[in-house]
C-alpha positions, 0 to 999 in steps of 0.5 A: 479472442483478441486481447485488449492491448490497451497499454501497447508498447508502454514501458511502465515502472512498477515500484512496489516491493518485488513479491507484491509487484508480480500481479500488477506487472502481469496485468500490464503485460497482458494489456500489451505494456512492458513492466519495468520492475524497480522496487523501492521498498523491501518488506520482511517479517520483524526479526525479534517476534517476542513482543509481537507474540506476547501481544497476540497471546493476549488477543482475547482481551482486545475488542478490535484488531485493525490491519493497516495494509495487505502486508499487515494481513500477511505478516500479522496473520502468519504470526497469529497462526504461529501462536494460536488463532483469532478469537471469535469475539474479536472485531476485525477492521482494515483501511483498504479493499486490498487488505479486506481481500487479503483477510477474506483469503485468510478466511476472515469475513465481516470485516469493517472497511471503508467503501469509498476513502481507503485510508485511516480517515476513511476508516475513522469516519465509519459508524462502527468506530465512533463509539469505542470508549473503553475498547482495547484496540490492537493495530497490526502494521509495519515498523513505524507509520502514521499515528492518526488512527491510534491517536484518534481512537485514543481521543475517542476513549479507546486503549490502543497498542501497535503490533509491528509485524513487518519491517521496511528497508530500502533496497539498493537500486541503480537510478541509471538503470531506470534512466536507461530503460526509458520509461513512459510512465511511473507508478508509486504506491506509498509516500515512503517509496516516493521519498526514496525515489526522489532521493535517488534522483538527486542531480541529473535524474530529476531533470530526466524523470520529473516530467514523466507521468507519475501515477499514484493512488492517494491524494497524500502521495500526490501532494508530496509529488507536487511538492517535490516538483513532478510536473505530471501527477495523475491520481488513480483509484486504489489497487491494481484496478485503479492503477490500470484504469488510470494508465489505460485512460491516459494512454487512450487520451493520446498520451504515451506511445502509439 
């Protein structure tokens, strides 16, 4: 059976954290492309787990737990298992299909998650989160982030606490190495990573890279990219499937090599 080499010869930058980039890089390679790994964030569990473990020890007193990302699932569930288990009465929610899949792989089903808009706004629009007055909600996330979800749930009458279960840091990268690799397209999946990339590009690298097609999975990231000055910002669907479909459609339309 002949492989569908829909990305044949394309050199595609993958900027996800290294251990999360493997699957996307493999799928790019399977489609004939050349993945260029250039992680813009490092992800690690929080160093001091005392507060997190204290919060988890009180899980039975919460009505709802929200996992904000696949990283929140990975590190949040690891911390929960280290302390105990998820109470059977606890409702579980997340903002994206990647996180829902990660929860399913952890044995958690019946997850509240949006089916269209995969962000805090999409989750907040669901019927299950409209009447939360009196609820106690715990949100598993990284160190910092958007406050919209917590603020909105509080405005609806819930008590909300954040459980920081992982931390982000900026890896040392050489923008010159990226320029030398002569990429045909760049993928970025978070506003924070995009900000770091643009910061690294100050000077000549901006001129060299800002005209490259930039594939992003969310309008919020796309808007930041336009503000920065990228000339080709392409909005993809969510997850690996969304990025690959957008890359393939772009290449099929006569862009890139070939």
